[in-house]
Structure formats: structure tokens, C-alpha cells
N, C-alpha and C positions, 0 to 999 in steps of 0.2 A: 632272824633268822641263822641260825647258823648248821657249819657239816659237820656233819661224825662219822664219813666217810674216807678212805685215804684211797682217792684212784689211783690209777695206775696213769702212767705218762705214755699221751696217744703216741708222740714225738722226743725222741733225746737223739742231743749232736751227736755227732760219734767225736771220740776224743781228737782225731787230724781237724775235722770242722771248729772247733773249740779250740785247738791248736794256730789252725789261721786265720782265727775271726780276729777283726779291727780291736775288737773289744776288749782280749786277751790278750794284747799289744798293749791296750793303753794301760791297763790293769797292772801291767808288769813293766811297763814306763812310766809310773805312778808311786808305786811299790820301791823302786831305785829313788826316785827324787825325792818320797818326802818320808822315808824310812816304817812307812807304813806296813803291815800283812796283812791282807781282807782275802779271808780263810774263803769266803763266797760273794755270792754275786750282793744277799742283800747285805752281806759287809760292809759294801763298797757304796750301796745304796747311803746306808745311814752312813757313813762318811760325807757323804757328795753331799746331805741335805742339814747337816750337824755342821757343816764346814763348807756353806755354800760361796763364799768367796776366794778359797783355796780352790773350790773344785772348780769354780767357771775360771778362773787366774787357771790353771793347768789343763782347761779346754784350748782358751785363745794358743798358750803355748805350746801344746801336742799338734794343734796343725799349726801352728804359727800361722797366723793369720797376720797379712800385712795392711801394715798400718802406716802413712807421712809423720805421724806426731805419738806418741807413747801416753798410754794411760796418767793420771796421775794414784788413781785409788779406782778399786775393782767397782766397792758398793757404798754408798755413802750411807744408808743403812736401810733397815728391811721393814720398814713402815711403807705398807699398801692401802692407795694408792703412793705412787710421790719416790718409789723409790730410781736416785740414776745408778745406771753399771754407766764405766771403762770411762768415766769424766777425761777431758783431755782429750783423748783418741782422735783422730782423725783418718776414716778409710772411706772404700767404695767397696760395695759386696758385689760388683758384678767386674773389683779386676780380680778375686778371689776363685771365678769360675775361669778366668784364662790364664790360672797359672798350670793348665794339665795338657800335657801333649804336646810343647811345643817343638820337641825334636822329631812327632807325627801330624804336619797337620793333614794329612792327607786319610784322620782316622777318624769313624763317625761321631762326630758331636750327636747331630737329630735322628734318627730312621724318622719316616714319618708312611703313614698311607692315611686315606680318606675313600668316601664310596664315592669320592671327583679325580683323587687320584693315585695313581698305582703307588707302588714305595719309591720312595723316593731318600737320599743320601743328603747330607751338611754334611761337609766334614768341619772340623776343629777351627782349622786356616779360612773358606769359605763362610763359616758363621762370624768369626773376628773381623772379618772384612763387609760382608757388611753392618753388621751392631755397629764400626767406627764411620760408614758411610751414612748410614742412619743416623747415627746420633748431631755428625758434622751438620747436615742439612737439617738440622735439629737447632741448632745452634742459629745455624744460621738466620736462621726466623724468630730469634729472640728467644729459646725457650733455656731457660736455664734451671739453679734451684729454685725448688717450692712450687714451679709450675706441674698444673694438673695434667695429663695426659691420660684419654682416655679411649679404652679401645671396645668396638663391638666385633668380635674378632674369632673365629674359632680354634678347633685345637689343633692347626697348625705349625709349623716350623716360625713361618713371618711372626705369630705371633711372639714365639718368643725374643725374635732378631727385635720385635718393636720394643719388648719391654728391656731388653740388655740395654739395647741405645739409650731407655729414655732414664731408664738406672745413673747410670755411666755418666750424662749430663747433671746428673742429681734432681731431675724430676718426679714428679710423685705421680703413681702407675696407679691405673684403677683398669675392671674389666669386668666384661659382660660377655654372657654369653648371645649368639645371637639367635637362637630359639624360644630368647625372653622376649617378651612381648612387650610394645609401647613404654609405657603408662610405670610398669616394673625398672625397667632401664632409667628412664626417666626419676624415679623415685631415688636413686643415687647420685646416677652422674649429677643432679642440678642442684645436690647439696656444693658439689665440692666446687665447684664453676668453670673448668675443665678449659684451657687455654686451645689444645689439639686435640681431635679425635682423629682416629684410625679404625675405620670400616672396610667390613666385606660388602659385596653385592650380594649375596645370596648362598644357600647351601643346599647340601643334598640329605636328607636323615631319613632312611625305612625304605628310601624307594625312590622318596618324592622330593622334587625340589621347590625349596624358600625363595624367593624372588624379595628383598629387605631392600631394595632400594626407596622405595618409598617411605619406611617406615627411616630407613638413612637419613634422607631428607627431612623428615618429621625433626629428628632430632637436632638435626643441627638447626631446625630456626626454631626450636624450641631450649636450646643451649646458647645465648647471644653470647656467653664471653670466649667462645670457639674461633678462635682468626685461623686454624688451618685445617684442614679436612685433606684425610690420608685416604684412597681409598685402594682397595686390593681386588680387583677382579677375580672373584675365585668361581662362582657357578658359572659365569659369562664370563669370558678370556676378552669377549670385548666391549665390556660394563665400562660407562664413562660416567661423570656426574657433574654438575657445571660447577665450576669453583674448586674442585678437589683432585689434589696432585694426587697421582698414577704409584701404586709402592714400587715397581718395577723403579722409578725417574730418580726415587729415592734411594734406592740403595746401589748406583749405578758408580763406581770410579774407584780407587783405590786412595782413600785416606789414614793420616798416622791414626791411632787407637791412644785416647790419654780417657782417666778417671778422676772427674772431679771430686777433689777429696771434700767427706763432709766428716760433722761428728759423728759419733757414735748413735746419739739418738736421733738425725737426721732425716724425716717421712721417707720409705723406702716407698708404700704401698699403701691403698684404701681399701680395704674388705669390707665387705656390708654381713654385717648379722643383726638379723630384724628378731626387735621387740616385741610385744605383746600391744604395745600400744605406741602410734605411731610414725613416723616415717622408719626406714631401712635404719639402724648405727654405722655411721660412717667409722668405722676401725680403721688408725695407724699403727702401721707399724714400721721401726729403725731397720735402718743402714745393720749396724752392729748385733741388735739381737734375734734380730731374724737369720743373720748369719751362726751366729754363733750356736741359738737349737739346733740351726737346720746341721750344722759339720755335725754336730752330737748324735742327735737322732738319724739321720739320714747312713753316714759311716759309724755310729759304735752299734744304735740299735738295730740297725736295718744289714745293716753290714754288707756293704755298698762301698766300693772302689771304685780306681781306674779302668777297672779288668770287667764291669760286669756291664749290662743291659737292663737299665728299668723304667719300667711303663706303670704307671697309676690312672686305668680307664676315665675319665673326665671330661666338662667341657670347662670353658673360661669362668665360669660361673660359678667354680665353686673351690677351696681352700686346695682341693689336690691339685688343681690345675699349677697353685704356685709351688706345690711340694715338687712339682716333676721339673719345676728352677733347682730346687735345690739339689736334687741329683746332676745338676753339673756342676755344681759348688764341690760334692765332692771326687768329680772328676770321668761319672758316666757318662755311658749314650745313656738319652733318654730318648725315649720310646712312643709317640706320640699315635693317637688313632684317632678317628674324625668321623661319626658316625653312630648308627646304631647297631651296639653290640650284639642283638637278634637280629639284623638281616644279612644275607637270608635267613641265618638259622645262627641259634646261642653259641657254636661252636668257630664265630667268628676271629674273636679277641685270642683263642686257643689257638689256629691257623696261624694269625700275626702273630702270634708271640711264636714259634716254630721260624716264619719268616725274616724274624729280627732276632733268632738263639737270644731270646730273653735269660735272661738267669733271676729277674724278680719279676712278676706280675701284681698287680693290686688291682681292688673294683671297690664297688661299693656288697654291700653281704648280698645286696636284694638280688645282683650277678648271679654269685656261685649257689643261693636258693634258687632259683627258675633254671640253673645251668640244672641242679639236682630234680626237680621235677618235671624237664624236660627227657632223662635221663642222658644227656648226654657223656661220652666217652672221652672227655679229654688225650687223651694214652696215645690213642692213633693219631693225633697228628705231632704230640712231642718227642723231642730224638730221649733217651731216657738220659737221666742222671743231672741234664742239660740246667729247669731252671732247679734255682733252691731255696725260691721262697716265695712264700704266696702272703700276698696282703690281701688285709680287707679292714673295712670304717663304715660312715653313713646310717648304721644302723646297728643295735647288736646282732653279733652271727651266734647260733645257737650250734647247742649240742651236734646237732644231724650235721651241719653244716663243715664245721669241723670236720667230721667223721667221713662224707661225703667227698673235703679235697683228701682225707688223707688216703682213702680208699681208692680212689682216682690217682692221684699224682706218690704217693710214696714216700721217698725220703726225700721230705720239705719244709719249714720252717711254714707252722701257719704265725705270719706275725698281722692276729689282729689288731690293730691300735686306738686308741677314742683321746680327742682332743678337740682342734677343732679349730674356726677360724677368727675365734676371739683372738687364741696367744700364736697360730698359726706354727703348731706344736703340736704333741699329741703328751699327755700327761702318762698315760700306760700304752703297753702295745711290747711287741719281739723284744725279743735277746737272743741272741748265736750260740749262750753257751748253758744255756738251762732249756727242760723239758716244754714241753708243751703236755699241756691237763685238756679235757676236750671240755667246750664250754667258755675258757680259763684264760683269758690275755696274758703273759709270762711276767710279767712286775711289769713295779711303775719306773717311769726314765731317773735318768741319775737329775739330781739338782733340782729334780722337781718335785714339793713336800708335799706328794698326794694323799690324799684321806680318805674315809666317810666320815662324815662326822650328823648326831643326832638333831633333832630339831631344837635340843636344849644345848647345843653344844659342843657335846660331849666326842670327845673319836671312838669310832666304834670299831671292835677289831671280830672279824667275820661276819657278821649283823649289815643289811642292808642302809646306806644312809647315802644323806648329799656328798657328791664329790664337790672337797673342798682342796684348795692348793694354799700350805701356812705360812709360807714363806715365797718374797716375788723367785718371778722368771727374768729371763731376761727381754724374750718380748712377747711380756705385759704388756699391752697394750698404750703408744705412749698417750691418746688422747682423743674422745671422737670429735672427729670434724666441724666444729659448728658448736663447740660445747666450754663455752669458754671457763668454765668456773667449775668445771669439772664435776656437775649434779646428777647429768643423764649415766655419765662411766661409773661414778660411782655407784648408784640408784641399779644399773645393771648389775651388778658385780660383788658388792661388798654391803647390802641396808639390809642383807637378813645377820651374817654373821661379821660384826665391824673389826675391818683391818685382816680380814680375811676374805682368801678368791672362793666366790661360788660360783657355778659353773654350770648346775642345772639339770645336771644327768643323777639316774642314783645308780652307786656303785660298791661291790663287797669288794674290802679287801682278804683275799684268803688265807688259811694260813700258814702258805706257802710265799704267800709275795705275791701272790698271783692276782689277777682284779676279772674282776665280773663287771660288765656294765649292762643293767636293766631297762633302760629305755630313758627319756627325760623327765625330769621328775618338775619344771614349770609348762609353758606354754607354748614355747617355739615348735613351732613344726619342719620336720628334719622329715623330706621323703625322700629318699632317693639320695641321699648324700646334702641336698639341697634345702637348708637352714631358711624360713620363711617366717615372718612376725604375721600372730591374725589379722592386726589393725590393716596389715596389708589387702588382706583377703576380704576384708567389711567393707574396709573401700568401695570394692568390686560393687560387693552385691547389695550394698543397700543403698547404690544409686536405682536401683530397678522401684520402680515409681511404686513395682507389685510389694515391696517390703520396706516392713517397716522398722523391723531390728533382727542381727542375727547374731551366731555362736557357734565356731566352730572349732573340734577339741581333736588332736590324734591320738589315737587306741593304741599307743606305739608300747609293746611289753618283751624282756628276753624270752626269744621261744613263738615268739607268733607275731606276725603278719600284720602289718597296720592297717587297719582300719579306720576311715578321715567321714564322722561324717557332720553334715555343715544341717545347722538347726535355723530357720527361718520364721521371726512373727510376721504373717503378711494383713495387708488391709484391709480391711472389712469386705465382706465383700468379693474377698481375690481369692481364689483357690491354686494348687501345687498342682498343673496340672503336666502333662510332661512336656508340653510348647515353653515353659518358664521352666523346669528342670533346665531344658538344654538348651536355654538364652543363659541360665546362670552357669553353667556348664562351661559355655562356646568363651562365655567375658572371660572367667578364671582364665582358661586355656590362650584364649587371645592376650589378653593383658597380664599374666603372670607369669603359669608357667603349669605345661601338659600335668607336673609331678602334681600339682594341688588341687586338680581337679576331684570334689569331693566324692569319696564310696559313695554316698548317699546324701538326699534331701530331705529334711526330715521338717513339716510344720510342727510348730510349738507355739503355744498362748503365749508364751512370757521370756524373755530369756533373764537368768536370777540374776538379781546385782547386790552390793555391798548399797551401806548406807547411805557412802559416796561416790555410788554413781556408777561403780564399776563392775562389767560381767565379770561375772565370776566361772571362770574355766577351769582353772587347774583345779575346783574340788567337783565340777561336774564331771573329767575328766577320771581321777582318782573315783569317781561314783562309780563310776560306767564303765570301769577296771576291776571291780566288786568292791571296792571298800565300802565300809558300812557309813550310813550319814552321819552317826554322832562323834565321825571323827576328820570327815571332812567339812564341815560349815555345820555355825553357831547362827543360828535362824531370828537369833536376837540383834543377829547383826546384820542381819538383808534389809534391803529394800520391801524385796517381795516374798518372802521365806513362803507362801502357798506356791510358786512356780516351781518349787521343788516335787509338788505333786508326779507332775509329769514327769521326767527325768527316773524318778525314783522309779515308777511305772515299764517306761524306756528301759530302763536297765534288767526290767523284774523281764518283761518282754522277752529282750534278746537272752535270757539265759534259760527263760522256757525252751525256748527257739531252738534253740543250741545244745538244751541238754545237761550242760555241763556245769551246772554247779555255779560259773563265774562267767562274767564277759566273756566274749569268745568276739576276740579280733580279728575275723578276717576266715 
């Protein structure tokens, strides 16, 4: 796929915006420090990946990272996996957060609103006090470096306090959103043997109340390593749970703030990016790598600083919640909204943006497209010129999404990013000194050697290929939990191209140095920004006695709405009536998430399998996206090649029904 046109920029930063950007200041500082002259962003990016150690040392020094012990070397090798960064250093990520606004303790650190609460403000001074108090209580109960603290909490200020307290004592954080079902939560938390659980009694979404006390009791009983539970009464202020401490008691009082000094690669949190087989992958990121990538990405690429108010609409089960923490690391006020962004209408987040005086609003691409379909006009609520940037991620934002944002908001940088849970960072995204072209992310991130690669390992120019990273990033996972030999880690990212990180997205690097993401190249299902492995869905579906086997694919591609069919093989004598369909959908909704309820459930005679018995998810996905059979599957390598006939017919029926000559996915 080659580009032959020379498009006109959709947006061009003003000279003043370029001059005042943090990236422009960093470039000038770097030129003075190194004697280099960078004629444009592309030259700066190429230097950053060609001189990896010098670049990341410059990030450390430019942001004046606080460390109690210095590093002995920046990077020991470029080998992946296994590269070691900033060995010898000792620091704490939370210490970076509290470097800001010492002289203005009343300045807001967090502004939050939910369907249950009016707008609330938590000052930097009060945030520090609560974090110090909770950290002290955790220490008193024996929580220290390496212990796991898990949270079943919504996107509220208390969750940020809990994370900061946990990380400040060197404990390891992990969170799930309370709208996630019991099994989905236990599949994650059971793997890491938590010592403490902090949970909410319930939440409100779309005007409806959801009591979770019974779920919380079940979590405590199913997690035998838990020694302490802390309950946050949120839905009902009078909620109580036997044996649980109340949140308000844990954050009372004045206590000196201390930061446990830990090695650069000390675990910070465990996040979960589901694979296609087995349990969700428990990915461990470190204090130092998360800190450096966060400072670079949020300050330089998203142009955030102490004068900004930053929001990315998210739940605590998505990596974008972790991105909110990074907003604090660069001194910004973070703005949290908990609830349904479409309730009572899709203007909710835009009104919140005005109420909190946002300068940066981020959300999943689906939100902006839904606003477009609903003919929402955000400008009616916003003060002109205040909102400087709009961020989008979770799925590809098509050209009409870019155009709608620009038509509605005018002079804003559209900072579309792509990265994810795996690295807690972005590979490609925004750049305040570059123009925005419709449908394109502006650049590859500094210090990130991102390319499109062909199946035979060639770097591609202006062609769609696998998104790969050819050199280490500081925030690449330290390891997977319970993966002592590193086999699952290796197989997740390095099995296709040895020594090269393969992310699992289709990407094209444009002649302008921008990037276009076309969707997932593997079978991980990304619905509204929440990623889940197919194996999680199979475990729920195949528990039904009527179901012998199943196959699920998400037909996501740039410019098309996601469509997820679930194919089921039924036992002899069973039929797929509406009752069974509804029971399957309810089970997925209750045990996993409402986002992963299939668009359609289809009976099938067989699930295609390889000679080794693996479900052929990716070939079927490619087939249903319009690729020819000879390009997606080799019948000689299949256990049941005749099974493909059904899926070929299914693809043709969808073609005929849509009248488009290709599979329409939505």
C-alpha cells in the first residue's frame, strides 16, 4: 500500500505554540548540551534512536530525576529481552509526583466528578497528607517492598491516593475496575498473591446503581493470601464489611512523608494484557522505566506541564488510568470522571471539560465517533481557546474522526497515540511542533525505534506491516509474574522476529514520518480500549453444556466499526435459540465485561484447528476481513481443512448482504 498523494495538513501549530512547547525547549537544551543541530523533528528522532544511551541520559538530566543513588551505566546492552537500564540507581516514582507546587499547597492536584458525586477538588497539600497517612498505616500492617496491594476501585481520587501510598512504600500495585466480573478479576489477582485488597462497595453507571459488596466478599474468600481489606463506601456511605478497615480511618492524621528508595527496576505495578491462550498476562513494570517514559511522553509529546489540566477518560482496568498518574508526574492537575460518558447524553465529558477548565482531553476513539454520529456540538459548552489538545487511543481513529474534531474544536492538536499496556507508553503519537494530517499520528516517539516490518523481516517504507520495536525501551516489561524462565514473555513479543519486539498491530510509517494504525494483527480483542484474550471468552462460553467448542474474532480495521462474531459448535441435538444466545451474552457480561459481549453468535459445524490443535483465530480473522484463502491458511497444515468451507461461505454471505465486495465490520 503506497501513498501517492501529498495531503494538506489538517492543523498546523502556530510559531508561538512551537516556541512555547516543552519539546522545543528540550531540543534547544539538547543542542546546546551535545553540540548537535537538529534541522527538524525527524532528525531529532533519528538521533534519539541511533544514540539510545545518550538520549535517555539526556531525559534523566533534563527532568532532573531525583535519585538517592546514582546510576553506574545507562544501558548494559541492546539485547531484547534482557536489557538493563540505569543500574545502580535508587529512586521512587512517587517522589517525582510530589516535587510540584510546594509553594502552592492549595493548588488542585485532582479534580473529580462522578454520577454519585459533584465536582470535588483535592489539593496538592491534601493529596500529600492522605498519601502519607495511608502509607504509614500500610507500613504498620507489615506492607513493604515487593508486597502486592490490589484495588477493586472506580476512577476516583481515592484510587490515586491508594496507588501513591502503595508505591511510596515500595509495594506493588494492581487494579481492576468494579464493572469487571468476578471471574475476570480473580483471573488477574489470583496470579499475584495479594496481601491487601482495597475495594469499593458499589458504583453508579448510566443512572443505575450496582452493589458489589457480595462480589467483594467473594474476592476476599477466593484470595487466601489477603491479610487486610480496606473498604471505600462509595455507593452507600454507610456500607460496612466485617473485618474490613474503613477508608476514612486509614487516611486520617498527619504523618511525615517518606519514600522507600528502590532500584530502577523495582516492580511498580502489575497490569494485564491478555494473550490468546491461558490466563491474562500479568505484566510487571518498574519504577524507573515508567518514570522516564512517562516524563518524555507526557511532557514532550503531549506538551503537559504544571499549568495544564489533563484528563483521559478511562476506568481503572485500562492502562490509560495509569497514564493519569503520569499527568501528576509532570505537575499537571488531573481530572477524573467516573460514570457513563453517554449519560444523560454524550455532552457529559464536554461539560466536564468546561467545568474543570481542561487544556487536554483524551478518550477512546469510539467516544469521538459516537459524538459525531449523535451530532454533538462540543463548542456550545467550551470556552474558545482553552482546550489545547485532544487525545485519542484504544482503536484507530479514522479520517472522519479527525475531521469532526477539527470542525468542532478548531485550533487543537489531535494527539492520537498508540502504545499500550505492554509497555505502559506510546510508540507513536502527538508532537506539538508538527502538523496534523488527517488519519495520521504525527510521529514516532523519541527514543522509540518503531518500524513497520514485513513477514520476512524487512523494514517497510510507506507500506503496512507489523509494528515492531528494534531497540530496547526503558518501560518494556521487567518480566511476567510467575514466568521464572521468561518463556511466556518471550513467546508474547519475540517469537516471530527473534530479538525484535512485535507488538501485534498493523502499522504504516508515512513519508512524512507519521504513522497510521490499521488494527490488531493478532487475535487479542481490543474493545473500547479494554483488551482481553480470546481464551478468557472461551472459558466462559465453553462452560455451557450445550457448547462443545467456540471461536471468536474481532473484525477491527481502520475506518470500520468493530464487529465481533462468536462462532459456537453445539452438542448434537442442541439448537442456538434466543434463550441460549442471551445466556451466553449474559455470562460474558457478568464474568468478563459488557464491552466483550459479541455482536452476533453464529452456529458452526467446526472450529478450524492446526495440526497441533490450536484454534486458527488469526487466519479466520484475515479471511473475514477480505483476504483470499490462499494467503491466510495452508490446508496441509490443518487438522480439519474442510472446516474452512463454512467460514468462506460466511464471508461471502456478508459480502453479498453488505454489497461492498469486502467484509463490512459493523
